[in-house]
N, C-alpha and C positions, 0 to 999 in steps of 0.2 A: 413517455406517452404511449399507451395501447396500441399493437400492429395494426386493431380494427380501424379506429379514429384515425389513424394517420392514413391506411387508406378509404376512408369515406371521405377528410380532408384534400386530401388529392386529385380525390373524386371531383368535389365541388372545382374547387379551383384550377382543371383542365376544362370544366362546364362554364364555370366565369370567361376564359382567357379564351377558347374557340367555340359557343357558343356563337350560332348567327345572329341571334336577338343582341350579345354582350357587343358585338361587333357594330350590329345595327345600331343601338344606343348611344352608342361613343359615335359614330360617324351624324345621328344627328346632333347632337352636343354640337361637334363639329358644327354645322350647316348650321345650324340655332344662332350659335356665335354671329356665325359671316349673314345669319338676314339682320340678325339685331343692329351690328354697325354696320348695314347699309342703311337701314330702316334710321338708325340717326341721322346719317349725314342726310335722307332725305329729309326732314323736317326741317334740319336747319337748312333745304335752298326752296324753302318756300316763301312766295312772293307778299309781299304785304296785300297784293290783291287776295290773297288767298289759293292761288294757283299754282300752277310746278314752270309754267310757259310762260318763255317770252312773250310781247303782242304780236310778236309774226311768228309762234310756234304751231301748232293745230293744239286743240283743246284736248288731245286723241292721250298727249304727254299726261296730263291735271289723270286723268282716266285713268292711264296708267301707274300713275302711281296713288294712286289712291285702292287699285285693285292689290300689289304690294302691301300693302301697310294692313285692310282689311282679312285682309287671309290668314296672320298672322297677329294672334289673341297676345294681350286682352286689351288691341284695338278692335273700333269698332265704327258704324258710322257717326252714333254718338260721343265719341271722342273728338273733346271739342280742335283742335286741330282739322284732325278730319271732316268732321261735321261741316265745318267754316269751307273744305276742300268742296265735299257736297255741291254747297251749293253755291257756292260758283262755278262748278259746273254743271246744274240743270237750269243756269241762265242763260243758258246759251242754250236751251231746247226751246225749237220754234216751235207757229204753230200746227206746221207740217210733220212735226214729230221729229222731225230732226237735231241733232246735237250736235249742234259746229259751227264755227263763225262767219268763212267767207269760201269757202271751197273745203274739198279731199270730205262730204258730204258722207258717204261711206264710211270711207276708212275713222272718221270721227265719231258714230253715230254707233258700229257697233264697239268698238274699245267704250265705249262710253255705254253701251248696254251690256258688258261683261261686268264693267265693274259697280254700275249699280246691281246686278245682281249677286255680284260675290258680299255684296253687304247684308244678302238678307233681310233685308228692310224692310217692313208692308209698308214703310210709308211711300216707299221709291216705288210701287208695281206700279202706279198710273205712267208715270212715265217710262214705264218700260215698257206697256203697250203699247202705247202712241209710237213711241222710238222705234219700237220692231216692226209693228206695223208700215211705218214709213221706210223700212231699210227691206221688207218684202219689197212694196214697191218698188226701186232701186233694180231690181235683179233682172237680166234680160231674159224675160218670158213672153208667150202674148204676142204678136203679132209681130216681132222684132221692127221695130218699124219706130225712125222717130218722128220727134211730131210735125218735123218737114215733109215725112212723108218716104225717106228714104232707107233703105231695111240692106238689113246688117246681114257679114256673110253664119250664116249656120252654127260656125262655132262659136258666134260669141253665148248663144244660147243655156242662159242655166248660171250665165257667170254675173260676176260683181267688180265694177269699177272703180275709179277714187271718187268719178264727179256725183254730182245729183241728177238722178233723171237721165232716160235714155235721148244722149246727145253723141254728136261722134268724142267728144273727148272725153267719155268716161268709158269705152274702152274696156274689158272687163281681164281680168288676170288674176292667178290662182291665191298672191299677198292677198287684196281685197276682200277672195271669196272665202279664203281660208279665215279671215278674221270675221264676216258677217256668219258663217258658220259656226263657230266660235260661242258668238251673240247667240245663234237661233239656242244651241245646247243650250249656255247658261243659262236663257231665259227658257227653260225649261221646255221649249217649241215641240210637242212630239213628231216623233217619226216619219208620222203617215202625213206631215203638212208636203204640200207639194212644191214647196223651196227644195228641198231636201232632195226628189228626186231627179227633178231641172237640174240642183249645181253637181247629183251624180254624174249624168252628160257632161258639164261642162267640164268637172273634172278629169273625167276620164281622157276627154280630147287633148289633154296635152299632156300623160303619160305616152312613155315610149314603151309602148306596146301594141304592136302590130294590130295584132286583135280585138283586141279594142278600141284601136287608134284605126283611122286609112289614111289619115297625112301624109304628105310625099314624105316629109323632116321627121319621121319617127322612124324608130329601133325598135330592139325588144330588152331592153335593158332594165327595163322596171321601173325606168328614175323619170321626174316630172322639170318641164322647163315650166318658164314663168310665164308667157300668154298667149294666146292666139293668135299676135299679131294680125296687120295689114294685109284681109284678104287669105287667112288661113296661113300665112307661111310660116306663123310661130316665130316666139322670141326671147332669147335667151342669153343674160346677160354673163355666161357660163363661153358663149362663142358657139360657135359653125362647123362645122368640115365636109369634106367631101372627101367617098368615100372612092371605092378603086375604078369605081363606075362615075367618078363624077358626082355622082347623085346630093345633093348637101340636107348634111342632118343635123341636128342640133344637137347640145351637151344636156345632157340631164345634170342638178347640183343639190347639194345636200340641204337649204334649209325648202327648196320648194318641196323636197320630195318627203319631208318629212312634213313639210302643209300637205302635200297628196294625202297623205295616209292617214292624220289626224283625220282630215274631211271627211275622206271615203268611213272611217270607223265613225267620225258625228254625222253624217247619215243616214246610217244605216247596215252596212255592209258588215258582213263576217270575215274573221280570219279565215276564213273558207275559199273566198271569194278571190279568182286569180287576178281581181287588181290587185286585192290587198296584196297574196302573195310573192307579186312580180313586186311591188313598190318594199316589201320587208327584206327580200332579198336583194334587191338592191344596198339598202341601208343598211343589211351584214355586211356586202362587201368592197363596203365604201367606211364602214365605222371609224370616224377621229374627231375628235376633240381640240387636237392640233391647227384646222381649221375650216372652213367652209367648206367640208369636197365637191370637187368637179369647180369649182370657182381658180384652180393653181393656173391655168392662162388666161385668167387675166389677173382676179384681186383674189389669196387664198383669206385675207385677213376680211375681205370685206360680207360686211353685215356678218360676224362674227357673233356673235351679241342676239341680233335677231334668230341665226342659228339656235343658238343655245336652248333657246325659249320655248324657239317651237317643237324642237327635239325632245325636251323634258316633257311638254304637253303630251305631243305624240305618246311617245313611248308611257307613257303614265296611262295613256288611253287605250296603246296597245296591251300592255300589260302583260309585259315580257320586260320583268330584272335584267336580263344577261342576255347579250349580243355573242353571238361565237364571227367573227371576223374571218379577211377573207382567208388567213394564214390558219385558222379553224382557233386563232385565242379569242377565251371567251369574255368578253368586258363585263363589271353590273358598270350599268352605264349612270344609274345614282353615285354612286360612290363614284366613280370617277370623277364625273361633272364637278362634284363638289371640291371634288381634291384641286380641281383643273383653278374653279373659280376662286378657291382658298389664294391660289399662287398668285393672278390676275388682280385682286384686291388692294389697292391702294392704302397707307395708311389712315387717310383721315375717313374711312372705310366706303369707298366710292368706288365705281371699276369706267372703265373709257375703253375709248378704240378708235379702229379707222375710222377717218373723216365721211367715208362716202355715208350713205343713207343715214346720215347723223349723230354717228358712233360715236363723235368726237365729244359730245352731248353727255355728262357724266349725269346728269339726273335721268335723262332715259335710258341709260346702259346702264345705273344704278338700279334702277324699278325692272328691267329686262330680267342683271343679274340674279335677284331677289324674288321674282316671280318665278328664272330660274331652279333656284335651289328650296322654293317653296311644292315645286311639282314634284322635287325631288323627295324632300321631305314626306310628304304625305304617300307618297308610293314606298319608298320602307315603313313606315308604320302599318300601312296593308299587309304587307308582304317584306321581311324582315331577311328571307334568305339568302344565302349570296351563293 
C-alpha cells in the first residue's frame, strides 16, 4: 500500500477514534439503549385504566411517564397506548382548569401541562390554556391573603405550593415553584409575563446569598434551600447548623440548587446575573452523581433520581456541558450521567431508589431516569464537544 494511502487511512482512523463527534455518537447510542429498555419496562406497567398510577397515587405519575414517551420518537400522542394514557390524564381536568384528583393541585397540574406540551399536539392546546390559567391563579401574588383574611409572610410572595388556592396548607416551596415554572416555560408563556418576575422574587428568597436575601438564616454559599418555612424561618431537609456566634443557618443542597438555577433561567435571568453565577458556583463546588449533595447529614441518597432529572434539565438549560469541580477536575455531566444511570439500571429495564419521596416506586423512578437521559441526549446532540 502506498505511503500516502496509509497516511490518509491513519488520519481517518484517528479522526474516527478521537473525534468528539464519534464519542458523542457512541454515548448517544448507549443512552438510547437505556431509554428504549426503560420505556419498554414502563409500557408494561400501564394499568388497565390506561394510567400509570395506583388509585392512591397522584396523577402526576402518569403525566411524567407520558412525557418520557413522547420525547422519544417514534412514540407520539397518536401511539395507541400513549393516546389512551393522555385520555386518562385529561379525564382528571376540572372545570377550573386544574388537572388533579383530590389534592396536590399545583404539583399535578404543573406536571400535566409539561406532559401535554411535550406532545406538540394542537388538540391539547385548549386543555393547556385552561390548565396554565389555573396554575397562575395558584401563585402567591396580589394581596397575599387567604379567603379568611389571614395575611402571610412576604417571603411567600411569588411562590407556588402543593395546594389549591391560597390556604395555610399551600405554603410555597421551591420544588412546586420549579415545576410551575417548567410548565409555564414548556407551554411557551413569554418571559414578560408577570408570573416570572414574581417567581424570581420568591426563588431569590431561598438562596444562600446575603446580597439578595436578607433572611437571618442566609449565608453566602450560593446554594438553595426548600421553603421559607413558618414566619420566614426557612426549611431545608438538609438541616440547620449554628455558626460561631450561635446564629442559625440552613444548609443548601443539590436538588434545590439545580431547581433554583433552572428557575432563574426559565424566568429570564442571564448567566451574568450575580444570583445565577452564585448558584452555578455552588454547583461547580459540589458536583457529584453519587449522592444528592448537601443531604449527607440526613440521607445522601434521598431524592437521588429527582436530583438527576432536575440536574439534567437545569444544565441543559444552562448550556455548559463541562463542569469543573472544587478540585479543578472537569466533568462532562452528560456522559457521566449516562454512565451512572447505566450502572443503576436493573435487568428488567427499570430503576428504583430510596423509599423517601416515593423513590422506591420503580415506575416513577424509571420515568425520572428516562427523562434525565433524554435531557443528556438533547444536550449532546446540540453540543457534542467533550
